[in-house]
C-alpha positions in Angstrom: 69.4 216.6 88.5 70.0 215.3 85.3 72.6 213.0 87.0 70.6 211.9 90.0 66.6 212.1 90.6 64.7 212.6 93.5 63.7 209.2 94.1 67.4 208.0 94.1 68.3 210.6 96.3 65.6 209.5 99.2 65.9 205.9 98.6 69.9 206.7 99.6 69.2 208.6 102.4 66.7 206.0 103.6 69.1 203.2 103.6 72.0 205.2 104.8 69.8 206.2 107.8 69.1 202.4 108.4 73.0 201.2 107.7 74.4 204.1 109.8 71.0 203.3 112.5 70.4 206.7 112.8 66.5 205.8 112.6 65.3 202.2 113.3 62.0 200.2 112.7 59.7 199.7 115.7 57.5 196.9 116.8 54.8 199.6 115.5 56.6 199.2 111.7 56.5 203.2 112.6 60.3 204.4 111.7 61.5 206.5 114.7 65.2 208.2 115.4 67.7 206.7 117.1 70.3 208.3 120.3 72.8 208.3 117.0 70.3 210.1 115.1 69.4 212.4 117.3 72.9 213.6 117.7 73.8 213.4 113.9 73.4 217.4 113.5 75.5 217.9 115.6 78.4 216.5 114.6 80.9 218.1 112.1 80.2 218.3 108.1 83.5 216.5 107.2 83.0 214.0 110.2 79.4 213.3 108.4 81.1 213.2 105.0 83.5 211.0 106.4 81.3 208.5 108.0 78.9 208.2 104.9 81.8 207.6 102.6 83.3 204.9 104.6 79.6 203.5 104.3 79.9 203.8 100.5 83.5 202.0 100.1 82.2 199.1 102.3 78.3 198.3 101.1 77.2 195.3 99.9 75.2 194.5 96.9 72.7 191.7 96.5 73.6 188.1 96.2 77.7 188.9 96.4 77.4 190.9 93.5 80.4 193.4 94.7 82.6 190.6 94.9 84.8 192.3 92.7 83.4 195.9 93.2 84.4 196.5 96.8 88.3 196.1 96.1 88.4 198.4 92.9 86.5 201.4 95.2 89.3 201.5 97.3 91.6 201.4 94.4 89.6 204.0 92.3 90.1 206.2 96.1 93.7 205.7 95.7 93.9 207.6 92.3 91.4 210.0 93.2 94.3 210.9 96.1 97.3 210.7 94.0 95.3 213.1 91.5 94.0 215.7 93.9 93.7 219.1 93.4 95.3 218.8 89.4 92.1 219.4 87.9 89.7 217.4 85.6 89.9 214.3 84.0 88.3 212.1 81.6 85.4 210.5 83.2 86.1 206.9 82.2 89.7 206.8 83.1 90.1 206.1 86.3 87.1 203.5 86.3 89.4 201.9 83.6 92.4 202.6 85.2 91.3 201.2 88.9 90.0 198.1 86.9 93.1 197.3 85.7 95.1 197.9 89.0 92.8 195.4 90.2 93.2 192.8 87.2 97.4 193.0 87.4 96.9 192.2 91.2 94.6 189.1 90.7 97.3 186.4 91.5 99.1 188.1 94.1 95.8 188.5 96.3 94.6 185.5 95.7 91.3 186.7 93.8 90.7 183.1 92.1 91.1 181.2 95.5 88.5 183.6 97.5 85.9 183.9 94.9 86.4 179.7 94.4 85.9 179.5 98.1 83.2 181.8 98.7 81.2 180.8 96.1 81.6 177.5 95.4 78.1 175.8 96.6 77.1 178.9 94.7 74.3 177.3 91.9 74.9 180.8 90.1 77.7 182.7 91.0 77.8 186.4 89.9 79.9 186.9 87.0 81.4 190.3 85.2 82.8 191.5 82.3 85.3 193.6 81.7 83.7 196.8 80.5 80.9 195.3 83.4 83.3 196.4 86.3 84.4 199.7 84.6 80.8 200.7 84.1 79.9 199.9 87.4 82.4 201.7 88.9 80.9 205.2 86.6 77.8 204.4 88.4 79.2 204.6 91.6 81.0 207.6 91.2 77.7 209.2 90.2 75.7 207.3 92.7 77.5 207.8 96.1 80.9 210.1 95.4 78.6 212.9 93.0 75.8 212.6 95.5 77.9 213.0 98.8 79.5 215.8 96.8 82.9 214.5 96.8 83.0 215.1 93.2 81.9 217.2 90.3 80.9 216.2 87.2 81.5 218.0 84.3 78.6 217.2 81.0 78.2 217.4 77.4 75.1 217.2 76.3 73.9 215.9 79.5 76.1 213.0 79.4 79.0 212.7 81.8 82.3 213.6 80.3 85.1 214.6 83.1 85.1 214.5 87.0 87.1 216.0 89.3 87.4 216.0 93.2 85.9 219.0 94.9 86.9 221.0 98.2 84.9 218.2 100.2 86.8 215.6 98.2 89.7 216.9 99.0 89.5 216.8 102.8 87.6 213.3 102.9 90.1 211.5 101.0 92.9 213.1 103.2 94.4 215.4 100.6 97.1 218.2 101.7 95.7 221.4 100.1 97.4 224.7 100.2 95.1 226.8 101.9 93.9 230.0 100.3 94.0 233.5 101.8 91.1 234.8 100.4 91.2 238.3 99.1 90.2 239.6 103.1 86.2 240.5 102.0 83.3 238.3 103.5 82.3 235.5 101.5 78.6 236.3 101.8 76.7 238.7 101.2 72.5 239.4 102.0 70.4 241.1 99.7 67.6 243.7 100.8 65.2 241.0 99.5 66.7 238.4 101.5 68.8 236.9 98.9 72.5 235.6 100.0 75.2 235.3 97.7 78.0 232.8 98.8 81.2 233.6 96.6 83.9 230.8 96.9 86.4 232.8 98.9 88.3 230.5 101.1 86.6 227.6 102.9 83.0 228.5 102.7 82.0 224.3 103.3 80.3 224.9 106.4 78.6 228.2 105.6 77.0 226.5 102.5 76.5 223.6 104.6 74.8 226.3 107.5 72.5 227.8 104.4 71.3 224.5 103.0 69.5 223.8 106.0 67.2 226.8 106.2 67.4 228.6 102.8 66.8 227.5 99.7 69.7 227.0 96.9 68.7 228.7 93.4 71.9 229.0 91.8 74.8 226.4 92.3 77.6 228.7 90.1 80.8 229.4 91.1 78.9 232.3 93.1 76.0 230.5 95.2 72.8 232.0 95.6 70.1 231.1 98.2 66.6 232.7 99.4 65.6 233.0 102.6 62.0 232.7 102.7 59.8 233.9 106.0 58.4 230.4 106.4 62.2 229.0 106.5 
């Protein structure tokens, strides 16, 4: 979509598959699925999301460029957890606050000493500006949390201006949310032309995840629209 392109999605899936050892490159340089990869589809959706989320939190960047960012990601996660299901917030707010949380603890955490010990023999140690740290965190939200489906992004003229946790995001971050009982109606309708409508009645995460495996999603709004094709 506007925020994440197809090539970025495919590259992220490829990198994740290697990092989680779901695939491996054999001696013949052919990509092969591993036993863990064979078992991946059988795991629960929430379990899959939690594993990928932890990988995103801990992933490294080349040449130590993640020295500050890996800690700030977790501070951002703490802020998201506190906000919980309280709705939309300005997109730049949490990266700004998480960065400042990090800066306020520099002395207590011994960051300066750790930085010197790690990079004292490096010719060109990584350097970050204050605006740059917040901007990197904004990119991480879009390229990781949004891509995984943990946050919704509000746009204004194709520019991200707000964010909030999704239902999946609330669960992955361990936010306790009062369960909705719905209105007693089935959340799914299949029309005679094999169009499928999924209504936001209660917890439909697993249902949507299952439909995405074999049906074509044609519209993603309050009501999700799918099309079941003969070839599917």
